[in-house]
N, C-alpha and C positions, 0 to 999 in steps of 0.2 A: 672233561676235556672239551666238550661241545661249548660249554659256557665260556671257558678260557679262550677258545678260538674266536667266539663271537665278540667277546670283549676286546681282545687284541686287535681283531679286524676293525672294530668300530673306532678304537683309539688311533689306529694307523690311518684310517680314512680321514679323520679329523686333522691329524698331524700333517699329512701330505697335501691336504687342502691349503694349509697355511704355509706356503713355501717360504715366505719371508722369515718366519720363525726358524725354519730348517737352516736357511743360509746364515742368519744372524748368529745362531748358537755355535756355528763352526767358523765364524769370521775371524776370531782372535787367533786360533792356530793357523789359519790360512794366511793371515797377514804376517805372522812370524815366519812362515815358510817362504813367502815371497820377499819380504823386506829384510829379515834377519838371516835367512838361509844362505844367500850368497856370501855374506860377510863371514858367517860361521864356517862355511866350506873353505874359504880362502885364508882363514886365520891360522890354520894348522892345528886347531884344538880338536877338531873332529870332522867327519864327513856327513853327507846327506843321510847315510845309513845310521848315523848316530843321532842326528837331529830329528828325523821323521818319526822314529819310535817314541821319542820324547813328546812330540807334538800329538801323537795318538793318546798318550796319557793325559796331556793337557786338555785334549778334546773331551775325554771322559770326565774330567773334573768340571769343565765348563758346561758341557751338554747334559750328561747324566746327573751331575752334581746339582744342577738347578732344576731338575725334573719336578721337584716338589712344588714349584710354582703352580702347576696345573691343579694340584689337589687343594692348594690354598684358594684358588678361584672356585673350585667345586664346592668347598665348604661355604664360601661367601654367598654363593648363589643357590645353595640348597640341593645341589646335585648329589653330594655325598649322603645327605639325609635321606633322599629318596632311594638310594642304593641300599640303605640299611634294611628296608622292608622286603627286599628281594630274597629268594631262597639260595642265591649264589653264595658259596663259601667266602669267608673273608680272605683266605689265602688266594683264591681266584681273583678277587677284586684287586689285590696287590699285584699278582703276577701278570694280569692282563696289562696293567700300566707298565710294569718293568719290562716285559717283552716288547711292548711298543717302543720304549725308550732304547732298548738294545738294538732293535732293527733300525731305528732312526740313526743311532750312532754308527752302526755298521755302514750305512749308506754314506754318511759324512766321512768316515774313515777311508772308505774306498776313494772318495773324491780327493782327499788329502794325499793319498798315496799316488794316485794318477798324476796329480799336479807335481808331486815330488819326482816322479819318473821324468816328467817333462823338463824339470829343472836340472836333472843330473843324477838322481838317485839310481843306484844299481843294487838290486837285491834279488836273491833266488825266489822264484814263484812259490815254492813250498814254504819258505820262511815267511813270505808275506801272508799266505793263507793262514799259517799258524799264528801269526801276529794278529790277524783279524779275529781269530777265535779267542785268543787270550784277551784282546781288548774287549770283546763282547762279554766274557766272563767278568772282567773287572767292572764293566758298566752295570752289570746286574747288581753287584754289591753296592756300587755308588748310588744308583738310582733308588734302591731299597732304603739306604740310609737317608737319602734326600727326602723321601716320603715320610720316614720316621721323624725326621727333624721338623718337617712341615706340620705334622699332626701333633707334635709335642710343644713347639714354640708358639708364642702368640703370632698371629698372622702378620702383623707389621714388622716382626723381628726376623722372619725367615730370610728375606732377601739380604739385609745387611750382614747377618751372621754367616750365611753360606758364602756370600761373595768375599767376606773377609777371610774365611778359612781357605778358599780356593788358592789364593796367591801364595801363602807360605807353603802349602802342601805341594804346589807345583814346583816351587823353587827347591824345596827339600828333596823332591824326587830325582833331581838331576835332569829334568826334562830339557832344559835349555843348555846347561853346561854339565859335563861329567863331574860327579862328586869326587872323583880322584883328584880334582884340583882344589878341593875344599880343605880348610884346616881340620885337624883331628877332631875337635869338639863338634864341628858342624857335620862331619862325616858320621859321627856316632848318633847325633840327633836324627839325621836323615834315615838311618837304619831302623828307627823306631816307627817309621811310616810304611805302609804296604806298597806305596807307589814307587818307592826306590827300587824294590825288587821287581815290580812290574816293568819299569823302564829298562832295567838291566836284562830281564828276560826277553823283552821285545828286541833289544839291540842284538842279543845273541841269535835270535831268529833271523833278523835282517842280515846278520853276518854269516848265516848258514851253520852256526855252531849248535847243532841239535842235541849234543850230548854234554853240554857244558853245565857246570854247577849253577851258573847264573840263570839258565833257563829252568832248571829243576826248581830252584828257589822261587823264581817268578811264577811258575805254574802253581806250586804248593801254596804260596802266600795269596795269590789271586783267588784260588778256589776257596781257601779259608775265609778270605774277605767277603766273597760272594755268599757263602753259607751264613756267615755272621750277619751280613746285611739283610738277607731274606728272613732269617730268624727274628731279628729285632723288628723288622718291618711287619711281619706277620703278627707278632705279639701286639704291636701298637695298633694295627688294624682291628684286631679282635677286641681290644679294650675300647677303641673308638666306636665300634659298631655293636657293642654288647647290648 
């Protein structure tokens, strides 16, 4: 635990020193909030309480999903090689990074929600706090899978592969428009991704529907996704550092 706290603290200090990176990784959801949000709210398709939860999932995809960039550079400059000779467990090496990414995403998510309230969002505080927790769980799985991909793919392939995957996953999640508007085949495809359930769970929290099936499925699928991501990430770290 001491090693995990030390690693997480180190990575957090590095991340919060680079404020440009923090702002840039949250820029796309913020622009959607400011430029697309007023149109969405006026269209009658949905409200701010429908859009903002979707943007939180988009934030997880763009921020935690691209977290593997850091380990690509660590590989390139020999940082990961030096970590191999330390007595720290490989699980700790992964979790230190993942916890950093989760804290960073949590700060960004709070900023998005605050901006949403300024623009017209109205949601119960308990629901917002629950949504932040669920977003954090989702980010653990996404960041872990991002590191797995970064250690598996050739270094020059990580960026184009991940950036290509983020867009369809975001659209299939229903982050921007409810999937109830989609044709039947697209609705079925979207249900094969964990992010659809996360979006619907977050929207239930923002609506104050704490006992809805959408929330139950969102929590169960997000937890399973996080466990899967950490498991795959741990195995890849262990092979990489054997």
